[in-house]
N, C-alpha and C positions, 0 to 999 in steps of 0.2 A: 504495499500498499502506500502512497505519495502523499506526505504528509507536508504542505506547509506552513507558518508558526506567522505574525506576522509580529515584533515585537523591536524599538529603538535600539529596546539593549542586547545583543547575543550574551554577552556572556554573564549576566544573573543567572545566580545559582536557580533557578525557578525551570528559567530557557533550557540550560543545558543541560536540568537533568528530565527531563521533556524527555528532550533529541537524545540523550543515552537509554532513556526506557526504549525509546521508539527502535531505535538500531536495536538493542538486549533483542532484540520481538522478532526482527528478520522487514522493521521498517525504512521508505528515505526521509528524510526532517530537511526539507532546511526552512532557516531562517531567512526573511523577509525585511528589511528598510520595511516599515509603511506610508512611510511621508514621502518616499522612491519611490511608490509606484504610480504609476496614469494609468486613469480609465478608458473605453473608445466604450463610449456606453452608442449603440448601436445594434436595432431592433428586432431579435432577433439574432446579431451576434455580440454580445457584451464578450469585452476582452478587458486584459491589463498586460501590463508591457509592463515591465523593471529593467532600468540600467539600457534603457534602450532595444531592451528586449522582448516579446513577447513571453509569456510564462506558458510552461507545460500546462497539460493538462492536471489535476489535485483531486484524492481520494478526500478530503476531509481538509480545514482549515482551523488552527489553532490562534482562534482570536489573543492578542496579548496589548492589547492598544491602551493606553497609559491617556490621565483625563485628562493632563489636558491639549492632548491632542485628536480627544471625543466624533468631534465633529468628522473632520477626514479619515479613520479612522474604519466606524459607521458606513461611511460610503463607500470605502474599499473592501470590506466586510461583504453592504450589500449587492455589489457588484461579482464575484466572488459564487455568492446565497444566487443570485444569477444563471448564472454559469453553471451552475445546480451540485455546486462544489457540500456536500458533505462541513456548517457550523459547530462548532465543541459546542458554544452560544449564538447562538444567534444575535443581529443587532438589533431586535427588536428587544432583547430581554437587558440585552445591556446595558440599553437606552433608557429602561423602565431604574434600572438599580442606579444609573448613574447621577437623573435625577433624587434627591435626598427626597424631596419634597413628594411630587408624581408616588416613587419606592412609599411613603409616613404611608397616605393614603389609597394603595392597593393591601396594604398587606392590613391596615384597618375596614377596610371591608371585606374584609378576606377571614377579621374576626381574633388576628392576630393580637399576640401580647406586646404593647409597646410602651416607650414614657408619656406618662403625657406630655405632645406636640402643641406648639402654640405658635402661627404668621397671620402678620398683618404688614397691610406697604402704608398705611397711614400714622406716620409719626406721633400723632397725638391720642392715636392709641395706644400709645407704649407704654403704660400701667397698666390698660385695661388687657394687652399681654402678657406681664407678668405676673399680674394677678389670676389668672385664668393658670396660667400651670401650675398654681399653686404658690407663688409668694416663693424669696430666696433661702438657700441658696440653687444658680443653677445655670443654666451647663447651653451655654450661648455658640451656633454652627453659622459657619458659613453654609449656601448650601453646596457652591464649591471642591470645598475643603475635599484634599486628601491625608490618609496620616499622623489626625489627629492637626494635620496644619488647622487655621481654623474657627481651633476648640475653645472656648473659653468659662471658666468656672467664678462666677459670679458669686461672691457672699454671702454678699447685703443688696438690699435694694437698691439705694442709690448708685451701689457700684455697675451694677444689673441694669438698669436705668443710661450708667453715662456708656458699655463699652453700646449695648442698641441705637442707641443716639450715638457715639462713632461710623460705628459701622454704618448706619440708614448714614450718615454726613461723606461716605465714601461710597455709595449710589449703590454697593453691594446689599442680597438678597441670605436675611441668613432666620431658623430658624431656633426660639425657646423650647425649653426643655426640665423639666420637673429633671430635680438631681437625685442620683439613686445612691444615697448615703450607705444605706446596709451593703454593699456591691465592694464598701471596702475595697477601691480602687481597685481590684482583681471583672474581665472578663473573663466571657470562655467565648471558642473558638470552633465552632463545626462545621468540619467540613465534607461538602456533598457534592458526592459523582454518581448520578443517577438515581436518580429518587432516594439517597442511603445514604446517611451517615457517616462515614468510614474511618475518622480522627475528630478530639475531639481533645485541644490545649486548654489550659487558666491560662492567661494575661495577666504581669502584674505589675501595677506602675515603677518606676523609680523611684526610691525615697522626693516626697514633698510631689510628685506629681502623679494627678489624678487619671492622667490618659494610662490608659495601657501597652501599645501602639509599641512593636520590638522595635522600629526606623527606632522612636524616642525612650531608650532605654530601656525599658520593660523587658521581663523577663519567663519564662514560657516554662509547667508539665505538665506532663501525662492527665487526664480529667474523665471519670467516666460520671459519664452525665443521668441527667436523670429521666425516664419516657417524656416527664409530660416538655423536656429540653429540645432532645432528640425531633419528636413528630412538632415540634416551632422550630427549628431548622429546614425539615424535611414540608413543612407547608409555607415556610416562606421563602423556601428556591421554587417551588413551584405555580405560588400566585409571582416570580419575576422572570414565574419559564425558563428558568435557568437551568443547564442538563451539569454545571458546577460551576459552585458560586460553597465563599469563608459567608458563614452567616455568625452575625457577632450577638452577641446573646449576654443581658446583665441578668442577675441576681437578684429580681425583688423580692419584698418581701410575701403580694402575690403571685409572685410567677416569674416564670422568665423573661425576661421582657424586648426583643429585637432590635440590635443601636443603627446595622448596618446589615445590608447583604451585598458583598463584593466579586464583583464579576471576575476578577483580576487575581484570584489570592497567591498571598506565598508562600512557596513549601517548603523554604526555609524550615523558620520556624514551628514549625508543625513535621516538620520527619522528621527530626531530630528529639524534637520531645516526645515524642512517642514512637519512633521508627515504624511506622509503615511506611511502603512506598509508594504514595503517594501517585508521581508520575507514570509510575505502572500500573494504576487502575484508572487514572484520568488517559494512559491508550490505548485499555483493555476496551475503557468504555468505548471510545472513538471506533476497533476494530467490529467490535458489535455488533454499533447501529449504524458505521461509515453506506452503508452496499446502502440504508432505503433511501440517502439523502433527503432528510432532516429531522427535525429533531427530538426526541419523544413526551418531553411533555410541553406545551404549550400558555404559558399567560392567560391573562384578561386582561382587554384596558391598556 
């Protein structure tokens, strides 16, 4: 089987592991720079060119599209889809997960546990929004932020109002969420592949840091999740329509709440924490489903 990966960083651990896993199973995997692709959007003859040459026929495409190039990356992925190439995650599903507000709305519609989340445009509604989210402390997030960037913990009503006004003054969209104090600076990442949780780890933030992202100095260890947490992760992946994703959850007093569904989860932390061959399971999923030419799970909305 011939597989192509869309990535601007071929040497990342996750990408090299996927390439190794594919080749160990007798497949061929090419890694190409998403931004160097260009397309011929012709009726009934869609084509993709790379570095001046028409790309060969591939059986499957693995999109590892950075958040900063989501628009162009999804355009390239859609072109592969038009050519009948099996996408590990569909472009429409990635689009859902990248839009934090839309993803929260879809998860809420399907009854999946979430922190209280508020959103408004009018600066005059700031105090009402803060009150609706439960009052300080509050977490304030940029809609476009990734890896913990653009996430602020406001300890008091005054500081929350100041942060909201600062972000609004910069013309950016934000979400205001309740702070799940009982989580104690830890979260759970569940790796879902093909509708099953295949691995889970607990991430703990660095000293004095409420964000648990490994990129920000956090640590990880393997964890046994509850049936409710497992069900929540699977349902969240299904709502987004993602075949492969990382579902980030907090343990609230009233049960698991989903913070984010990541369509391009990193593999290094979870593989090293759990010892599970995540890359191999992803390649096995592709090998099993690529013949169909369509993803197995379809989200709605």
